[in-house]
VEXKE-590386 format. One record per residue (C-alpha): residue in three letters; x, y, z. Coordinates in steps of 0.2 Angstrom, whole numbers. Each point is the difference from the previous one (the first is absolute). Last residue first. Example, Ala and Ser with C-alpha at 12.3 -4.5 7.8 and 13.67 -1.06 7.14 Angstrom:
<lumfis>
<lumfi><rest>SER</rest><u>68</u><v>-5</v><w>36</w></lumfi>
<lumfi><rest>ALA</rest><u>-6</u><v>-17</v><w>3</w></lumfi>
</lumfis>
This chain:
<lumfis>
<lumfi><rest>ARG</rest><u>-126</u><v>13</v><w>-5</w></lumfi>
<lumfi><rest>PRO</rest><u>17</u><v>-9</v><w>3</w></lumfi>
<lumfi><rest>SER</rest><u>7</u><v>-8</v><w>-16</w></lumfi>
<lumfi><rest>VAL</rest><u>10</u><v>-15</v><w>5</w></lumfi>
<lumfi><rest>GLU</rest><u>7</u><v>-12</v><w>-12</w></lumfi>
<lumfi><rest>GLU</rest><u>8</u><v>-16</v><w>6</w></lumfi>
<lumfi><rest>VAL</rest><u>15</u><v>-9</v><w>-6</w></lumfi>
<lumfi><rest>VAL</rest><u>0</u><v>-19</v><w>2</w></lumfi>
<lumfi><rest>ARG</rest><u>17</u><v>-9</v><w>3</w></lumfi>
<lumfi><rest>GLY</rest><u>2</u><v>-15</v><w>-12</w></lumfi>
<lumfi><rest>ASN</rest><u>18</u><v>1</v><w>-2</w></lumfi>
<lumfi><rest>LEU</rest><u>-1</u><v>19</v><w>-3</w></lumfi>
<lumfi><rest>PRO</rest><u>17</u><v>0</v><w>-10</w></lumfi>
<lumfi><rest>GLN</rest><u>12</u><v>15</v><w>4</w></lumfi>
<lumfi><rest>VAL</rest><u>2</u><v>16</v><w>-8</w></lumfi>
<lumfi><rest>PRO</rest><u>17</u><v>7</v><w>-3</w></lumfi>
<lumfi><rest>ARG</rest><u>8</u><v>10</v><w>15</w></lumfi>
<lumfi><rest>ALA</rest><u>1</u><v>18</v><w>-3</w></lumfi>
<lumfi><rest>ASN</rest><u>15</u><v>12</v><w>3</w></lumfi>
<lumfi><rest>MET</rest><u>4</u><v>7</v><w>-17</w></lumfi>
<lumfi><rest>PRO</rest><u>6</u><v>18</v><w>-3</w></lumfi>
<lumfi><rest>PHE</rest><u>3</u><v>3</v><w>18</w></lumfi>
<lumfi><rest>PRO</rest><u>4</u><v>18</v><w>5</w></lumfi>
<lumfi><rest>PHE</rest><u>-17</u><v>6</v><w>-3</w></lumfi>
<lumfi><rest>ARG</rest><u>3</u><v>17</v><w>-8</w></lumfi>
<lumfi><rest>GLN</rest><u>-4</u><v>-7</v><w>-18</w></lumfi>
<lumfi><rest>LEU</rest><u>-17</u><v>-6</v><w>7</w></lumfi>
<lumfi><rest>GLN</rest><u>-4</u><v>17</v><w>7</w></lumfi>
<lumfi><rest>VAL</rest><u>4</u><v>9</v><w>-17</w></lumfi>
<lumfi><rest>ALA</rest><u>-11</u><v>-12</v><w>-9</w></lumfi>
<lumfi><rest>SER</rest><u>-14</u><v>4</v><w>11</w></lumfi>
<lumfi><rest>VAL</rest><u>-10</u><v>-11</v><w>12</w></lumfi>
<lumfi><rest>THR</rest><u>-18</u><v>-5</v><w>-2</w></lumfi>
<lumfi><rest>LEU</rest><u>-12</u><v>-9</v><w>11</w></lumfi>
<lumfi><rest>PRO</rest><u>-7</u><v>-17</v><w>-3</w></lumfi>
<lumfi><rest>THR</rest><u>-18</u><v>-7</v><w>5</w></lumfi>
<lumfi><rest>LYS</rest><u>0</u><v>-18</v><w>4</w></lumfi>
<lumfi><rest>LEU</rest><u>8</u><v>1</v><w>17</w></lumfi>
<lumfi><rest>VAL</rest><u>11</u><v>-16</v><w>3</w></lumfi>
<lumfi><rest>HIS</rest><u>-4</u><v>-7</v><w>18</w></lumfi>
<lumfi><rest>TRP</rest><u>13</u><v>-13</v><w>5</w></lumfi>
<lumfi><rest>ARG</rest><u>0</u><v>-10</v><w>16</w></lumfi>
<lumfi><rest>VAL</rest><u>17</u><v>-7</v><w>4</w></lumfi>
<lumfi><rest>GLY</rest><u>1</u><v>-18</v><w>5</w></lumfi>
<lumfi><rest>GLU</rest><u>17</u><v>-3</v><w>-8</w></lumfi>
<lumfi><rest>SER</rest><u>17</u><v>6</v><w>3</w></lumfi>
<lumfi><rest>CYS</rest><u>10</u><v>5</v><w>-16</w></lumfi>
<lumfi><rest>PRO</rest><u>17</u><v>1</v><w>10</w></lumfi>
<lumfi><rest>PRO</rest><u>3</u><v>9</v><w>-11</w></lumfi>
<lumfi><rest>VAL</rest><u>-11</u><v>13</v><w>-9</w></lumfi>
<lumfi><rest>THR</rest><u>-18</u><v>-1</v><w>-7</w></lumfi>
<lumfi><rest>LEU</rest><u>-7</u><v>-5</v><w>18</w></lumfi>
<lumfi><rest>SER</rest><u>-12</u><v>-14</v><w>-2</w></lumfi>
<lumfi><rest>GLY</rest><u>-17</u><v>-4</v><w>-6</w></lumfi>
<lumfi><rest>VAL</rest><u>-18</u><v>-1</v><w>5</w></lumfi>
<lumfi><rest>TYR</rest><u>-13</u><v>8</v><w>-12</w></lumfi>
<lumfi><rest>ALA</rest><u>-11</u><v>15</v><w>-1</w></lumfi>
<lumfi><rest>TYR</rest><u>-4</u><v>11</v><w>-15</w></lumfi>
<lumfi><rest>TYR</rest><u>-6</u><v>18</v><w>4</w></lumfi>
<lumfi><rest>SER</rest><u>-14</u><v>13</v><w>0</w></lumfi>
<lumfi><rest>ARG</rest><u>6</u><v>15</v><w>9</w></lumfi>
<lumfi><rest>ASP</rest><u>-6</u><v>13</v><w>-13</w></lumfi>
<lumfi><rest>ALA</rest><u>6</u><v>17</v><w>5</w></lumfi>
<lumfi><rest>PRO</rest><u>18</u><v>-5</v><w>-4</w></lumfi>
<lumfi><rest>LEU</rest><u>13</u><v>-1</v><w>14</w></lumfi>
<lumfi><rest>LEU</rest><u>18</u><v>7</v><w>1</w></lumfi>
<lumfi><rest>GLY</rest><u>-6</u><v>16</v><w>9</w></lumfi>
<lumfi><rest>ALA</rest><u>-7</u><v>-11</v><w>14</w></lumfi>
<lumfi><rest>ALA</rest><u>19</u><v>-3</v><w>4</w></lumfi>
<lumfi><rest>ASN</rest><u>0</u><v>17</v><w>9</w></lumfi>
<lumfi><rest>ILE</rest><u>16</u><v>10</v><w>1</w></lumfi>
<lumfi><rest>MET</rest><u>7</u><v>12</v><w>12</w></lumfi>
<lumfi><rest>VAL</rest><u>17</u><v>10</v><w>-2</w></lumfi>
<lumfi><rest>ASN</rest><u>5</u><v>9</v><w>16</w></lumfi>
<lumfi><rest>ALA</rest><u>8</u><v>-16</v><w>9</w></lumfi>
<lumfi><rest>LEU</rest><u>10</u><v>-4</v><w>-16</w></lumfi>
<lumfi><rest>THR</rest><u>8</u><v>-17</v><w>0</w></lumfi>
<lumfi><rest>ASN</rest><u>11</u><v>-3</v><w>-15</w></lumfi>
<lumfi><rest>ARG</rest><u>9</u><v>-17</v><w>-1</w></lumfi>
<lumfi><rest>GLU</rest><u>15</u><v>-5</v><w>-9</w></lumfi>
<lumfi><rest>GLY</rest><u>5</u><v>-18</v><w>-2</w></lumfi>
<lumfi><rest>VAL</rest><u>2</u><v>1</v><w>-19</w></lumfi>
<lumfi><rest>ALA</rest><u>3</u><v>18</v><w>-5</w></lumfi>
<lumfi><rest>LYS</rest><u>-13</u><v>10</v><w>-10</w></lumfi>
<lumfi><rest>PRO</rest><u>-11</u><v>4</v><w>16</w></lumfi>
<lumfi><rest>MET</rest><u>-18</u><v>4</v><w>-3</w></lumfi>
<lumfi><rest>HIS</rest><u>-5</u><v>18</v><w>5</w></lumfi>
<lumfi><rest>ARG</rest><u>-8</u><v>8</v><w>-15</w></lumfi>
<lumfi><rest>TRP</rest><u>-5</u><v>-18</v><w>-6</w></lumfi>
<lumfi><rest>ILE</rest><u>-12</u><v>-2</v><w>15</w></lumfi>
<lumfi><rest>ALA</rest><u>-9</u><v>16</v><w>-4</w></lumfi>
<lumfi><rest>ASP</rest><u>-1</u><v>-4</v><w>-18</w></lumfi>
<lumfi><rest>ILE</rest><u>-7</u><v>-17</v><w>4</w></lumfi>
<lumfi><rest>THR</rest><u>-14</u><v>8</v><w>10</w></lumfi>
<lumfi><rest>PRO</rest><u>-4</u><v>12</v><w>-14</w></lumfi>
<lumfi><rest>GLN</rest><u>-1</u><v>-13</v><w>-14</w></lumfi>
<lumfi><rest>PRO</rest><u>5</u><v>7</v><w>-17</w></lumfi>
<lumfi><rest>ALA</rest><u>-12</u><v>-2</v><w>-15</w></lumfi>
<lumfi><rest>GLY</rest><u>3</u><v>-15</v><w>-11</w></lumfi>
<lumfi><rest>GLU</rest><u>9</u><v>-17</v><w>1</w></lumfi>
<lumfi><rest>ASN</rest><u>-11</u><v>-13</v><w>8</w></lumfi>
<lumfi><rest>PHE</rest><u>1</u><v>-4</v><w>19</w></lumfi>
<lumfi><rest>LEU</rest><u>-6</u><v>-15</v><w>10</w></lumfi>
<lumfi><rest>VAL</rest><u>-3</u><v>1</v><w>18</w></lumfi>
<lumfi><rest>ALA</rest><u>3</u><v>-16</v><w>11</w></lumfi>
<lumfi><rest>VAL</rest><u>-7</u><v>-2</v><w>17</w></lumfi>
<lumfi><rest>VAL</rest><u>10</u><v>-13</v><w>10</w></lumfi>
<lumfi><rest>ALA</rest><u>-6</u><v>-9</v><w>15</w></lumfi>
<lumfi><rest>LEU</rest><u>12</u><v>-9</v><w>12</w></lumfi>
<lumfi><rest>THR</rest><u>-5</u><v>-12</v><w>14</w></lumfi>
<lumfi><rest>GLY</rest><u>10</u><v>4</v><w>16</w></lumfi>
<lumfi><rest>ASP</rest><u>-14</u><v>-4</v><w>13</w></lumfi>
<lumfi><rest>ALA</rest><u>-3</u><v>18</v><w>3</w></lumfi>
<lumfi><rest>ALA</rest><u>-2</u><v>3</v><w>-19</w></lumfi>
<lumfi><rest>ARG</rest><u>13</u><v>7</v><w>-11</w></lumfi>
<lumfi><rest>HIS</rest><u>-1</u><v>12</v><w>-15</w></lumfi>
<lumfi><rest>VAL</rest><u>11</u><v>3</v><w>-15</w></lumfi>
<lumfi><rest>LEU</rest><u>-5</u><v>13</v><w>-13</w></lumfi>
<lumfi><rest>HIS</rest><u>7</u><v>-6</v><w>-17</w></lumfi>
<lumfi><rest>ALA</rest><u>1</u><v>14</v><w>-13</w></lumfi>
<lumfi><rest>ASP</rest><u>0</u><v>-5</v><w>-18</w></lumfi>
<lumfi><rest>LEU</rest><u>8</u><v>7</v><w>-16</w></lumfi>
<lumfi><rest>ALA</rest><u>-1</u><v>0</v><w>-19</w></lumfi>
<lumfi><rest>TYR</rest><u>-14</u><v>-13</v><w>-2</w></lumfi>
<lumfi><rest>ILE</rest><u>2</u><v>-16</v><w>-9</w></lumfi>
<lumfi><rest>ARG</rest><u>-16</u><v>-7</v><w>-7</w></lumfi>
<lumfi><rest>GLY</rest><u>-1</u><v>-19</v><w>0</w></lumfi>
<lumfi><rest>GLN</rest><u>-19</u><v>-1</v><w>4</w></lumfi>
<lumfi><rest>VAL</rest><u>5</u><v>10</v><w>16</w></lumfi>
<lumfi><rest>ARG</rest><u>18</u><v>0</v><w>5</w></lumfi>
<lumfi><rest>GLU</rest><u>8</u><v>3</v><w>16</w></lumfi>
<lumfi><rest>GLU</rest><u>19</u><v>4</v><w>2</w></lumfi>
<lumfi><rest>ALA</rest><u>-2</u><v>18</v><w>-6</w></lumfi>
<lumfi><rest>PRO</rest><u>15</u><v>5</v><w>-11</w></lumfi>
<lumfi><rest>ARG</rest><u>8</u><v>7</v><w>10</w></lumfi>
<lumfi><rest>HIS</rest><u>-4</u><v>-5</v><w>18</w></lumfi>
<lumfi><rest>PHE</rest><u>-4</u><v>12</v><w>15</w></lumfi>
<lumfi><rest>HIS</rest><u>0</u><v>0</v><w>19</w></lumfi>
<lumfi><rest>PHE</rest><u>-12</u><v>2</v><w>14</w></lumfi>
<lumfi><rest>GLN</rest><u>3</u><v>-2</v><w>19</w></lumfi>
<lumfi><rest>LEU</rest><u>-8</u><v>-7</v><w>16</w></lumfi>
<lumfi><rest>LEU</rest><u>-18</u><v>3</v><w>-2</w></lumfi>
<lumfi><rest>GLU</rest><u>-10</u><v>-8</v><w>14</w></lumfi>
<lumfi><rest>TYR</rest><u>-11</u><v>-15</v><w>-4</w></lumfi>
<lumfi><rest>ARG</rest><u>-17</u><v>0</v><w>8</w></lumfi>
<lumfi><rest>VAL</rest><u>-11</u><v>-16</v><w>-3</w></lumfi>
<lumfi><rest>GLY</rest><u>-19</u><v>1</v><w>-1</w></lumfi>
<lumfi><rest>GLY</rest><u>0</u><v>-6</v><w>-18</w></lumfi>
<lumfi><rest>VAL</rest><u>12</u><v>13</v><w>-5</w></lumfi>
<lumfi><rest>THR</rest><u>6</u><v>15</v><w>11</w></lumfi>
<lumfi><rest>ILE</rest><u>14</u><v>11</v><w>-6</w></lumfi>
<lumfi><rest>ALA</rest><u>12</u><v>9</v><w>11</w></lumfi>
<lumfi><rest>SER</rest><u>8</u><v>16</v><w>5</w></lumfi>
<lumfi><rest>GLY</rest><u>6</u><v>3</v><w>18</w></lumfi>
<lumfi><rest>PRO</rest><u>19</u><v>-3</v><w>0</w></lumfi>
<lumfi><rest>ASP</rest><u>11</u><v>11</v><w>-11</w></lumfi>
<lumfi><rest>TYR</rest><u>4</u><v>-7</v><w>-17</w></lumfi>
<lumfi><rest>ASP</rest><u>16</u><v>-5</v><w>-8</w></lumfi>
<lumfi><rest>VAL</rest><u>1</u><v>5</v><w>-18</w></lumfi>
<lumfi><rest>GLN</rest><u>10</u><v>-11</v><w>-12</w></lumfi>
<lumfi><rest>ILE</rest><u>9</u><v>3</v><w>-16</w></lumfi>
<lumfi><rest>THR</rest><u>5</u><v>-16</v><w>-7</w></lumfi>
<lumfi><rest>HIS</rest><u>14</u><v>-14</v><w>-1</w></lumfi>
<lumfi><rest>GLY</rest><u>15</u><v>9</v><w>7</w></lumfi>
<lumfi><rest>ASN</rest><u>-9</u><v>5</v><w>16</w></lumfi>
<lumfi><rest>ASN</rest><u>-3</u><v>18</v><w>-5</w></lumfi>
<lumfi><rest>VAL</rest><u>-9</u><v>7</v><w>15</w></lumfi>
<lumfi><rest>VAL</rest><u>-14</u><v>12</v><w>3</w></lumfi>
<lumfi><rest>SER</rest><u>-7</u><v>7</v><w>17</w></lumfi>
<lumfi><rest>LEU</rest><u>-13</u><v>13</v><w>-3</w></lumfi>
<lumfi><rest>ARG</rest><u>-9</u><v>3</v><w>16</w></lumfi>
<lumfi><rest>SER</rest><u>-17</u><v>-8</v><w>0</w></lumfi>
<lumfi><rest>ASP</rest><u>-18</u><v>6</v><w>-3</w></lumfi>
<lumfi><rest>ARG</rest><u>-14</u><v>-12</v><w>2</w></lumfi>
<lumfi><rest>TYR</rest><u>-6</u><v>-14</v><w>-10</w></lumfi>
<lumfi><rest>ASP</rest><u>-16</u><v>-9</v><w>6</w></lumfi>
<lumfi><rest>PHE</rest><u>-5</u><v>-10</v><w>-15</w></lumfi>
<lumfi><rest>THR</rest><u>-15</u><v>-12</v><w>1</w></lumfi>
<lumfi><rest>ILE</rest><u>2</u><v>-13</v><w>-13</w></lumfi>
<lumfi><rest>PRO</rest><u>-16</u><v>-8</v><w>-6</w></lumfi>
<lumfi><rest>ALA</rest><u>-5</u><v>-18</v><w>4</w></lumfi>
<lumfi><rest>ALA</rest><u>-12</u><v>-5</v><w>-13</w></lumfi>
<lumfi><rest>SER</rest><u>-8</u><v>-17</v><w>5</w></lumfi>
<lumfi><rest>ALA</rest><u>1</u><v>-14</v><w>-13</w></lumfi>
<lumfi><rest>ALA</rest><u>14</u><v>9</v><w>-9</w></lumfi>
<lumfi><rest>THR</rest><u>-2</u><v>1</v><w>-19</w></lumfi>
<lumfi><rest>ARG</rest><u>11</u><v>-12</v><w>-9</w></lumfi>
<lumfi><rest>ALA</rest><u>16</u><v>6</v><w>-8</w></lumfi>
<lumfi><rest>GLU</rest><u>9</u><v>-5</v><w>-16</w></lumfi>
<lumfi><rest>ARG</rest><u>16</u><v>7</v><w>-9</w></lumfi>
<lumfi><rest>ILE</rest><u>9</u><v>8</v><w>15</w></lumfi>
<lumfi><rest>ASP</rest><u>18</u><v>-2</v><w>-4</w></lumfi>
<lumfi><rest>VAL</rest><u>9</u><v>-4</v><w>17</w></lumfi>
<lumfi><rest>PRO</rest><u>12</u><v>8</v><w>12</w></lumfi>
<lumfi><rest>SER</rest><u>3</u><v>-10</v><w>10</w></lumfi>
<lumfi><rest>GLN</rest><u>2</u><v>-18</v><w>6</w></lumfi>
<lumfi><rest>ALA</rest><u>-11</u><v>-14</v><w>6</w></lumfi>
<lumfi><rest>ALA</rest><u>8</u><v>-16</v><w>-6</w></lumfi>
<lumfi><rest>GLY</rest><u>18</u><v>4</v><w>8</w></lumfi>
<lumfi><rest>ARG</rest><u>16</u><v>1</v><w>-9</w></lumfi>
<lumfi><rest>CYS</rest><u>4</u><v>17</v><w>8</w></lumfi>
<lumfi><rest>THR</rest><u>-3</u><v>-9</v><w>16</w></lumfi>
<lumfi><rest>ALA</rest><u>17</u><v>-8</v><w>-2</w></lumfi>
<lumfi><rest>TYR</rest><u>10</u><v>16</v><w>1</w></lumfi>
<lumfi><rest>ARG</rest><u>18</u><v>-3</v><w>-6</w></lumfi>
<lumfi><rest>GLU</rest><u>-2</u><v>-9</v><w>-16</w></lumfi>
<lumfi><rest>GLY</rest><u>-19</u><v>5</v><w>-1</w></lumfi>
<lumfi><rest>TRP</rest><u>6</u><v>18</v><w>-4</w></lumfi>
<lumfi><rest>HIS</rest><u>9</u><v>-5</v><w>-16</w></lumfi>
<lumfi><rest>GLU</rest><u>-13</u><v>3</v><w>-13</w></lumfi>
<lumfi><rest>PRO</rest><u>-4</u><v>16</v><w>9</w></lumfi>
<lumfi><rest>GLY</rest><u>17</u><v>8</v><w>-3</w></lumfi>
<lumfi><rest>HIS</rest><u>16</u><v>-2</v><w>10</w></lumfi>
<lumfi><rest>ALA</rest><u>11</u><v>-8</v><w>-14</w></lumfi>
<lumfi><rest>GLY</rest><u>-7</u><v>13</v><w>-13</w></lumfi>
<lumfi><rest>THR</rest><u>-14</u><v>12</v><w>3</w></lumfi>
<lumfi><rest>TYR</rest><u>-13</u><v>4</v><w>13</w></lumfi>
<lumfi><rest>GLY</rest><u>10</u><v>-1</v><w>17</w></lumfi>
<lumfi><rest>TRP</rest><u>4</u><v>-11</v><w>13</w></lumfi>
<lumfi><rest>GLN</rest><u>15</u><v>-3</v><w>12</w></lumfi>
<lumfi><rest>PRO</rest><u>3</u><v>19</v><w>3</w></lumfi>
<lumfi><rest>HIS</rest><u>4</u><v>-3</v><w>19</w></lumfi>
<lumfi><rest>ALA</rest><u>2</u><v>17</v><w>8</w></lumfi>
<lumfi><rest>CYS</rest><u>-11</u><v>10</v><w>-11</w></lumfi>
<lumfi><rest>ALA</rest><u>-15</u><v>-12</v><w>1</w></lumfi>
<lumfi><rest>THR</rest><u>3</u><v>-5</v><w>18</w></lumfi>
<lumfi><rest>THR</rest><u>-10</u><v>12</v><w>11</w></lumfi>
<lumfi><rest>ALA</rest><u>-17</u><v>4</v><w>-8</w></lumfi>
<lumfi><rest>LEU</rest><u>-3</u><v>-16</v><w>-10</w></lumfi>
<lumfi><rest>LEU</rest><u>6</u><v>-10</v><w>15</w></lumfi>
<lumfi><rest>ALA</rest><u>-14</u><v>8</v><w>11</w></lumfi>
<lumfi><rest>LEU</rest><u>-13</u><v>-6</v><w>-12</w></lumfi>
<lumfi><rest>ALA</rest><u>8</u><v>-18</v><w>0</w></lumfi>
<lumfi><rest>LEU</rest><u>-1</u><v>0</v><w>19</w></lumfi>
<lumfi><rest>VAL</rest><u>-18</u><v>4</v><w>0</w></lumfi>
<lumfi><rest>LEU</rest><u>-4</u><v>-13</v><w>-13</w></lumfi>
<lumfi><rest>TRP</rest><u>10</u><v>-13</v><w>10</w></lumfi>
<lumfi><rest>THR</rest><u>-11</u><v>4</v><w>15</w></lumfi>
<lumfi><rest>ARG</rest><u>-15</u><v>-4</v><w>-11</w></lumfi>
<lumfi><rest>PRO</rest><u>7</u><v>-16</v><w>-5</w></lumfi>
<lumfi><rest>THR</rest><u>3</u><v>-5</v><w>19</w></lumfi>
<lumfi><rest>LYS</rest><u>17</u><v>1</v><w>8</w></lumfi>
<lumfi><rest>MET</rest><u>3</u><v>-15</v><w>12</w></lumfi>
</lumfis>
């Protein structure tokens, strides 16, 4: 029997392998988010993401995120739903004594997460997995403003065609370039924000936004790929401000 954590791992693999071959979901029309639950029952679950963070309680014990991001070959794919960078093994975060290896990161326009109802121009979701299969996502928010150097490096090599991948052994990238200096964050337990919407995902939404330029936003090939915010349904959001 497959455990919920096993399903999380399988779901993550599906995102990378079936988005192009089976376009059974999207962001508009008959395949839009309001219809995801017709095919993927978990998308109707009670612990879904993203959320609008209106209230947060101070965490009883602050658990800062320790980032150990190393250089990776740039491997970027247009999977039909987003631009995704798959990361070489060896980079990770540690939260509360648990190590989660960085698998990939991808982008949503506009940002899926909201804070006090505010809509941000873009977000990056850095997806990690622990040894037991638990997923942890670090979300970075972007306002429109100055260009972002790491995004610029990715955009120079991103594929335009759906299903196309560019892997460049001589082009290195470091996901740390997508992180603000202040690593304070909001934490809650939610889900993948795309089908099959598997739950049990640990979310860490960094409080300090970065900036992305209007030109960079225009070059992103998906004018809208954000799921609407979902109800908290009694879940508690914690605020962690490491000293």
